[in-house]
N, CA, C and O of each residue as an XYZ file, in Angstrom:
592
protein
N       0.845     -1.175      0.000
C       0.000      0.000      0.000
C       0.888      1.235      0.000
O       1.784      1.345      0.837
N       0.660      2.163     -0.916
C       1.449      3.380     -1.015
C       1.108      4.313      0.132
O      -0.053      4.459      0.515
N       2.142      4.942      0.672
C       1.948      5.854      1.779
C       1.553      7.225      1.249
O       2.227      7.779      0.380
N       0.472      7.766      1.768
C      -0.003      9.087      1.374
C       0.713     10.131      2.218
O       0.861      9.961      3.428
N       1.154     11.199      1.589
C       1.753     12.292      2.343
C       1.174     13.594      1.827
O       0.874     13.739      0.642
N       1.027     14.525      2.732
C       0.509     15.825      2.344
C       1.630     16.626      1.703
O       2.738     16.671      2.237
N       1.361     17.259      0.569
C       2.405     18.051     -0.074
C       2.716     19.306      0.748
O       1.826     19.909      1.348
N       3.980     19.680      0.760
C       4.333     20.931      1.436
C       4.120     22.088      0.469
O       3.662     21.881     -0.655
N       4.445     23.291      0.895
C       4.129     24.450      0.058
C       5.028     24.577     -1.169
O       4.769     25.415     -2.032
N       6.080     23.762     -1.263
C       6.964     23.797     -2.426
C       6.700     22.664     -3.410
O       7.351     22.593     -4.452
N       5.769     21.788     -3.102
C       5.458     20.674     -3.990
C       4.615     21.169     -5.157
O       3.540     21.730     -4.947
N       5.092     20.967     -6.396
C       4.335     21.439     -7.561
C       3.142     20.520     -7.851
O       3.320     19.397     -8.322
N       1.940     20.999     -7.572
C       0.758     20.156     -7.729
C      -0.312     20.756     -8.640
O      -1.175     20.025     -9.126
N      -0.278     22.066     -8.883
C      -1.356     22.724     -9.624
C      -0.978     22.954    -11.078
O       0.093     23.479    -11.381
N      -1.874     22.553    -11.971
C      -1.697     22.892    -13.379
C      -2.021     24.381    -13.530
O      -2.575     24.994    -12.618
N      -1.680     24.949    -14.667
C      -1.776     26.394    -14.840
C      -3.201     26.922    -14.657
O      -3.389     28.004    -14.102
N      -4.198     26.176    -15.113
C      -5.577     26.670    -14.993
C      -6.008     26.759    -13.526
O      -6.677     27.716    -13.136
N      -5.634     25.783    -12.726
C      -5.993     25.793    -11.304
C      -5.202     26.877    -10.575
O      -5.758     27.602     -9.750
N      -3.911     26.992    -10.876
C      -3.085     28.021    -10.240
C      -3.623     29.411    -10.581
O      -3.669     30.287     -9.718
N      -4.023     29.613    -11.814
C      -4.577     30.908    -12.227
C      -5.867     31.200    -11.466
O      -6.089     32.328    -11.025
N      -6.709     30.195    -11.313
C      -7.960     30.374    -10.574
C      -7.681     30.690     -9.106
O      -8.307     31.578     -8.528
N      -6.741     29.961     -8.509
C      -6.399     30.195     -7.098
C      -5.809     31.597     -6.885
O      -6.027     32.218     -5.845
N      -5.064     32.081     -7.878
C      -4.433     33.398     -7.756
C      -5.365     34.517     -8.222
O      -5.059     35.695     -8.034
N      -6.489     34.161     -8.824
C      -7.421     35.175     -9.306
C      -6.920     35.882    -10.559
O      -7.123     37.085    -10.720
N      -6.268     35.139    -11.441
C      -5.692     35.707    -12.662
C      -6.075     34.858    -13.864
O      -6.653     33.778    -13.738
N      -5.735     35.381    -15.020
C      -5.915     34.639    -16.266
C      -4.662     33.789    -16.477
O      -3.564     34.198    -16.100
N      -4.820     32.621    -17.072
C      -3.684     31.726    -17.304
C      -2.617     32.396    -18.172
O      -1.428     32.119    -18.014
N      -3.028     33.265    -19.076
C      -2.062     33.960    -19.933
C      -1.143     34.865    -19.100
O       0.033     35.038    -19.420
N      -1.694     35.428    -18.044
C      -0.889     36.276    -17.155
C       0.193     35.428    -16.484
O       1.327     35.885    -16.336
N      -0.137     34.215    -16.083
C       0.847     33.328    -15.471
C       1.951     32.987    -16.466
O       3.124     32.919    -16.099
N       1.574     32.773    -17.725
C       2.583     32.492    -18.749
C       3.525     33.691    -18.916
O       4.737     33.529    -19.057
N       2.943     34.893    -18.896
C       3.748     36.112    -19.022
C       4.708     36.241    -17.843
O       5.884     36.554    -18.032
N       4.218     36.006    -16.642
C       5.066     36.089    -15.455
C       6.180     35.049    -15.511
O       7.296     35.308    -15.060
N       5.881     33.883    -16.058
C       6.889     32.841    -16.213
C       7.955     33.317    -17.203
O       9.147     33.170    -16.933
N       7.550     33.883    -18.339
C       8.506     34.384    -19.325
C       9.408     35.469    -18.733
O      10.594     35.539    -19.056
N       8.846     36.307    -17.875
C       9.614     37.390    -17.256
C      10.468     36.907    -16.075
O      11.335     37.635    -15.592
N      10.218     35.691    -15.623
C      10.972     35.149    -14.499
C      10.441     35.600    -13.144
O      11.123     35.435    -12.132
N       9.238     36.166    -13.106
C       8.658     36.604    -11.836
C       8.232     35.417    -10.992
O       8.545     35.347     -9.804
N       7.529     34.496    -11.598
C       7.103     33.259    -10.932
C       7.367     32.139    -11.920
O       6.694     32.024    -12.945
N       8.353     31.316    -11.601
C       8.749     30.242    -12.508
C       8.341     28.905    -11.918
O       8.958     28.431    -10.964
N       7.304     28.291    -12.478
C       6.870     27.000    -11.950
C       7.807     25.882    -12.408
O       8.584     26.044    -13.349
N       7.713     24.762    -11.730
C       8.454     23.593    -12.190
C       7.716     23.010    -13.386
O       6.555     23.336    -13.635
N       8.394     22.159    -14.110
C       7.770     21.549    -15.287
C       7.878     20.035    -15.198
O       8.830     19.475    -14.654
N       6.851     19.399    -15.760
C       6.875     17.937    -15.838
C       7.804     17.537    -16.967
O       8.303     18.394    -17.696
N       8.041     16.247    -17.118
C       8.885     15.769    -18.220
C       8.313     16.171    -19.568
O       9.056     16.364    -20.530
N       7.017     16.296    -19.640
C       6.376     16.701    -20.885
C       6.348     18.211    -21.087
O       5.840     18.685    -22.103
N       6.887     18.976    -20.135
C       6.959     20.427    -20.274
C       5.753     21.166    -19.715
O       5.644     22.380    -19.890
N       4.844     20.458    -19.044
C       3.647     21.091    -18.487
C       4.028     21.827    -17.201
O       4.714     21.276    -16.340
N       3.577     23.074    -17.083
C       3.854     23.853    -15.878
C       3.094     23.278    -14.696
O       1.920     22.924    -14.804
N       3.793     23.192    -13.553
C       3.154     22.772    -12.304
C       3.511     23.787    -11.237
O       4.686     24.048    -10.977
N       2.485     24.358    -10.620
C       2.662     25.396     -9.611
C       2.501     24.815     -8.212
O       1.696     23.912     -7.982
N       3.281     25.351     -7.291
C       3.178     24.963     -5.881
C       2.339     26.003     -5.151
O       1.995     27.044     -5.711
N       2.015     25.710     -3.897
C       1.285     26.681     -3.079
C       2.123     27.949     -2.899
O       1.577     29.051     -2.854
N       3.447     27.797     -2.796
C       4.327     28.973     -2.681
C       4.265     29.806     -3.962
O       4.257     31.035     -3.900
N       4.222     29.142     -5.122
C       4.102     29.858     -6.393
C       2.801     30.659     -6.445
O       2.797     31.806     -6.892
N       1.697     30.060     -5.991
C       0.404     30.745     -5.989
C       0.465     31.969     -5.066
O      -0.064     33.026     -5.410
N       1.090     31.838     -3.921
C       1.257     32.981     -3.015
C       2.072     34.079     -3.675
O       1.758     35.262     -3.547
N       3.117     33.679     -4.380
C       3.960     34.640     -5.080
C       3.177     35.343     -6.183
O       3.346     36.543     -6.401
N       2.327     34.600     -6.876
C       1.479     35.199     -7.912
C       0.553     36.256     -7.312
O       0.369     37.332     -7.881
N      -0.018     35.938     -6.174
C      -0.892     36.912     -5.500
C      -0.119     38.156     -5.085
O      -0.635     39.271     -5.172
N       1.111     37.967     -4.635
C       1.939     39.101     -4.228
C       2.297     39.968     -5.439
O       2.275     41.196     -5.351
N       2.623     39.340     -6.556
C       2.911     40.096     -7.781
C       1.686     40.910     -8.179
O       1.798     42.086     -8.525
N       0.530     40.285     -8.127
C      -0.708     40.986     -8.481
C      -0.964     42.150     -7.512
O      -1.354     43.235     -7.943
N      -0.751     41.935     -6.232
C      -0.961     43.001     -5.246
C      -0.024     44.173     -5.496
O      -0.452     45.327     -5.493
N       1.258     43.877     -5.714
C       2.225     44.942     -5.962
C       1.891     45.707     -7.237
O       2.032     46.928     -7.296
N       1.452     44.984     -8.242
C       1.133     45.616     -9.524
C      -0.145     46.451     -9.445
O      -0.155     47.610     -9.859
N      -1.211     45.872     -8.922
C      -2.506     46.548     -8.941
C      -2.690     47.512     -7.776
O      -3.155     48.634     -7.977
N      -2.340     47.102     -6.577
C      -2.594     47.945     -5.409
C      -1.502     48.993     -5.187
O      -1.791     50.114     -4.768
N      -0.265     48.631     -5.464
C       0.859     49.531     -5.193
C       1.342     50.271     -6.434
O       2.090     51.243     -6.323
N       0.921     49.822     -7.617
C       1.319     50.494     -8.853
C       2.766     50.266     -9.253
O       3.343     51.077     -9.978
N       3.363     49.169     -8.791
C       4.753     48.870     -9.120
C       4.800     48.217    -10.498
O       3.977     47.359    -10.819
N       5.775     48.635    -11.310
C       5.928     48.043    -12.646
C       6.429     46.607    -12.517
O       6.923     46.204    -11.464
N       6.296     45.839    -13.599
C       6.767     44.453    -13.563
C       8.282     44.392    -13.368
O       8.785     43.490    -12.699
N       9.015     45.355    -13.954
C      10.468     45.398    -13.742
C      10.771     45.686    -12.268
O      11.700     45.113    -11.700
N       9.991     46.568    -11.656
C      10.166     46.860    -10.239
C       9.854     45.654     -9.382
O      10.561     45.368     -8.415
N       8.801     44.950     -9.735
C       8.428     43.736     -8.997
C       9.528     42.694     -9.117
O       9.860     42.010     -8.150
N      10.091     42.582    -10.322
C      11.176     41.619    -10.523
C      12.360     41.963     -9.624
O      12.954     41.077     -9.011
N      12.701     43.243     -9.544
C      13.813     43.672     -8.686
C      13.501     43.411     -7.211
O      14.367     42.957     -6.463
N      12.284     43.692     -6.800
C      11.864     43.430     -5.421
C      12.013     41.951     -5.090
O      12.499     41.594     -4.017
N      11.596     41.101     -6.007
C      11.655     39.658     -5.751
C      13.100     39.164     -5.685
O      13.419     38.287     -4.882
N      13.971     39.722     -6.522
C      15.388     39.351     -6.468
C      15.968     39.756     -5.116
O      16.693     38.985     -4.488
N      15.643     40.974     -4.672
C      16.143     41.439     -3.380
C      15.587     40.613     -2.226
O      16.306     40.323     -1.271
N      14.319     40.232     -2.305
C      13.733     39.387     -1.259
C      14.422     38.033     -1.213
O      14.657     37.484     -0.137
N      14.746     37.496     -2.388
C      15.457     36.219     -2.451
C      16.843     36.358     -1.803
O      17.279     35.472     -1.068
N      17.529     37.472     -2.079
C      18.837     37.700     -1.477
C      18.732     37.830      0.041
O      19.571     37.305      0.773
N      17.711     38.524      0.506
C      17.509     38.676      1.953
C      17.270     37.306      2.586
O      17.828     37.008      3.642
N      16.448     36.474      1.951
C      16.197     35.127      2.478
C      17.493     34.320      2.547
O      17.755     33.638      3.538
N      18.304     34.404      1.485
C      19.577     33.672      1.467
C      20.501     34.182      2.564
O      21.182     33.392      3.219
N      20.531     35.496      2.769
C      21.373     36.064      3.827
C      20.885     35.652      5.210
O      21.692     35.401      6.105
N      19.583     35.582      5.385
C      19.045     35.126      6.676
C      19.453     33.690      6.951
O      19.845     33.351      8.068
N      19.358     32.840      5.922
C      19.759     31.441      6.092
C      21.241     31.345      6.438
O      21.632     30.581      7.320
N      22.061     32.124      5.738
C      23.508     32.102      5.990
C      23.823     32.619      7.397
O      24.695     32.083      8.082
N      23.113     33.653      7.816
C      23.296     34.190      9.167
C      22.955     33.134     10.207
O      23.673     32.972     11.194
N      21.866     32.421      9.987
C      21.479     31.363     10.923
C      22.557     30.278     10.974
O      22.879     29.775     12.050
N      23.118     29.913      9.809
C      24.188     28.913      9.777
C      25.407     29.399     10.555
O      25.994     28.652     11.338
N      25.782     30.658     10.330
C      26.963     31.200     11.009
C      26.746     31.324     12.511
O      27.657     31.068     13.298
N      25.535     31.717     12.908
C      25.235     31.791     14.335
C      25.329     30.415     14.987
O      25.814     30.286     16.111
N      24.868     29.398     14.282
C      24.954     28.033     14.808
C      26.413     27.589     14.904
O      26.818     26.985     15.897
N      27.202     27.890     13.868
C      28.630     27.548     13.926
C      29.307     28.271     15.082
O      30.129     27.688     15.789
N      28.966     29.523     15.269
C      29.526     30.316     16.359
C      29.164     29.695     17.713
O      30.008     29.601     18.605
N      27.909     29.275     17.858
C      27.467     28.648     19.103
C      28.251     27.368     19.371
O      28.697     27.130     20.493
N      28.415     26.547     18.335
C      29.149     25.290     18.494
C      30.603     25.556     18.882
O      31.154     24.880     19.751
N      31.218     26.542     18.233
C      32.612     26.860     18.555
C      32.759     27.410     19.970
O      33.719     27.086     20.669
N      31.806     28.242     20.394
C      31.862     28.773     21.762
C      31.718     27.656     22.787
O      32.404     27.652     23.809
N      30.826     26.707     22.511
C      30.678     25.570     23.423
C      31.967     24.760     23.484
O      32.377     24.310     24.554
N      32.603     24.576     22.330
C      33.862     23.824     22.300
C      34.938     24.555     23.092
O      35.746     23.920     23.770
N      34.958     25.874     23.014
C      35.941     26.640     23.787
C      35.677     26.542     25.275
O      36.610     26.468     26.075
N      34.411     26.543     25.645
C      34.075     26.425     27.057
C      34.527     25.081     27.613
O      34.978     24.996     28.755
N      34.406     24.041     26.810
C      34.773     22.704     27.248
C      36.296     22.556     27.306
O      36.833     22.043     28.288
N      36.967     22.990     26.291
C      38.419     22.841     26.214
C      39.059     24.214     26.085
O      39.482     24.606     24.997
N      39.129     24.924     27.162
C      39.703     26.247     27.057
C      41.208     26.115     26.930
O      41.836     25.332     27.642
N      41.768     26.867     26.040
C      43.200     26.828     25.796
C      43.798     28.180     26.150
O      43.154     29.223     26.045
N      45.048     28.122     26.573
C      45.794     29.326     26.881
C      47.004     29.331     25.965
O      47.690     28.319     25.819
N      47.255     30.451     25.363
C      48.407     30.569     24.486
C      49.407     31.528     25.130
O      49.022     32.489     25.796
N      50.699     31.253     24.921
C      51.760     32.115     25.434
C      52.853     32.187     24.380
O      52.880     31.397     23.437
N      53.738     33.131     24.554
C      54.888     33.242     23.661
C      55.985     32.328     24.176
O      56.386     32.411     25.337
N      56.460     31.462     23.306
C      57.530     30.550     23.667
C      58.878     31.252     23.662
O      58.954     32.443     23.362
N      59.950     30.524     23.992
C      61.292     31.120     24.097
C      61.757     31.827     22.825
O      62.457     32.836     22.898
N      61.373     31.306     21.669
C      61.819     31.940     20.431
C      60.728     32.804     19.804
O      60.849     33.212     18.649
N      59.647     33.089     20.567
C      58.607     33.993     20.096
C      57.417     33.317     19.447
O      56.459     33.990     19.065
N      57.457     32.008     19.314
C      56.330     31.293     18.690
C      55.188     31.142     19.688
O      55.396     31.194     20.900
N      53.975     30.953     19.162
C      52.810     30.734     20.028
C      52.839     29.310     20.546
O      53.033     28.363     19.784
N      52.645     29.166     21.847
C      52.695     27.862     22.500
C      51.379     27.651     23.235
O      50.908     28.546     23.937
N      50.781     26.463     23.077
C      49.554     26.126     23.792
C      49.931     25.672     25.192
O      50.786     24.803     25.365
N      49.289     26.265     26.186
C      49.602     25.969     27.585
C      48.341     25.514     28.309
O      47.228     25.862     27.916
N      48.527     24.739     29.361
C      47.404     24.419     30.235
C      47.132     25.640     31.096
O      48.060     26.380     31.422
N      45.882     25.867     31.469
C      45.597     27.009     32.346
C      46.413     26.914     33.623
O      46.510     25.843     34.222
N      47.001     28.030     34.044
C      47.772     28.081     35.288
C      49.241     27.765     35.122
O      49.972     27.783     36.112
N      49.707     27.478     33.930
C      51.124     27.181     33.715
C      51.764     28.299     32.906
O      51.081     29.101     32.270
N      53.093     28.332     32.947
C      53.857     29.332     32.201
C      54.875     28.613     31.330
O      55.306     27.503     31.645
N      55.247     29.244     30.251
C      56.278     28.596     29.422
C      57.619     28.592     30.150
O      57.944     29.529     30.879
N      58.384     27.539     29.948
C      59.698     27.461     30.577
C      60.641     28.403     29.859
O      60.653     28.493     28.631
N      61.419     29.092     30.646
C      62.417     29.979     30.072
C      63.705     29.189     29.906
O      64.348     28.803     30.882
N      64.057     28.964     28.687
C      65.295     28.236     28.431
C      66.420     29.250     28.257
O      66.243     30.304     27.647
N      67.562     28.910     28.802
C      68.709     29.791     28.671
C      69.220     29.711     27.241
O      69.377     28.627     26.679
N      69.471     30.860     26.674
C      69.963     30.877     25.304
C      71.453     31.179     25.249
O      72.025     31.273     24.163
N      72.083     31.332     26.401
C      73.508     31.656     26.427
C      74.334     30.397     26.673
O      73.881     29.445     27.308
N      75.531     30.420     26.163
C      76.457     29.301     26.401
C      77.626     29.746     27.296
O      78.602     29.016     27.472
N      77.503     30.948     27.849
C      78.582     31.480     28.697
C      78.661     30.715     30.012
O      77.651     30.239     30.530
N      79.865     30.605     30.540
C      80.105     29.935     31.808
C      80.607     30.996     32.791
O      81.483     31.794     32.457
N      80.055     30.998     33.985
C      80.500     31.954     35.012
C      81.425     31.228     35.976
O      81.132     30.117     36.416
N      82.532     31.860     36.297
C      83.490     31.277     37.225
C      83.492     32.137     38.480
O      83.610     33.359     38.403
N      83.359     31.488     39.644
C      83.320     32.230     40.911
C      84.507     31.826     41.749
O      84.760     30.640     41.962
N      85.224     32.804     42.217
C      86.344     32.571     43.117
C      86.178     33.505     44.288
O      85.962     34.705     44.119
N      86.281     32.944     45.481
C      86.195     33.823     46.658
C      87.403     34.774     46.718
O      88.516     34.417     46.331
N      87.154     35.963     47.202
C      88.212     36.949     47.334
C      89.032     36.648     48.587
O      88.451     36.277     49.607
N      90.354     36.791     48.554
C      91.151     36.565     49.767
C      91.047     37.769     50.699
O      90.977     38.908     50.239
N      91.036     37.524     51.982
C      90.971     38.607     52.974
C      92.277     38.871     53.552
O      92.410     39.749     54.404
């Protein structure tokens, strides 16, 4: 028995006529938006457009910006590119914040202390220890008591 799963908002399930009806537009308008790259649906192997719920939402947003806000299609295209960049930056920020958190936890667990070694190199030390000072001279001191 095949397992049924509910499609998520990115699953392409709507043919162009249904997507147009859901978005309150004519199918020709969807084709135009596809040509302009405003809303690009996925395609089946036969080349049939399939729209997802996210695509339908995007179509409604394009229509709102165009009709209610008076934004040109070129302006809408630029807005959508910028929104995509913002989304990508948010995802990257979340990744970096997570990496930062993991690194901070690792530092808390294994805190390291660095010091300058005898020849100036960085040396890893245990907390509470100091680097040994090695003598760099080969001179020999001779001590003789003074006669009284």
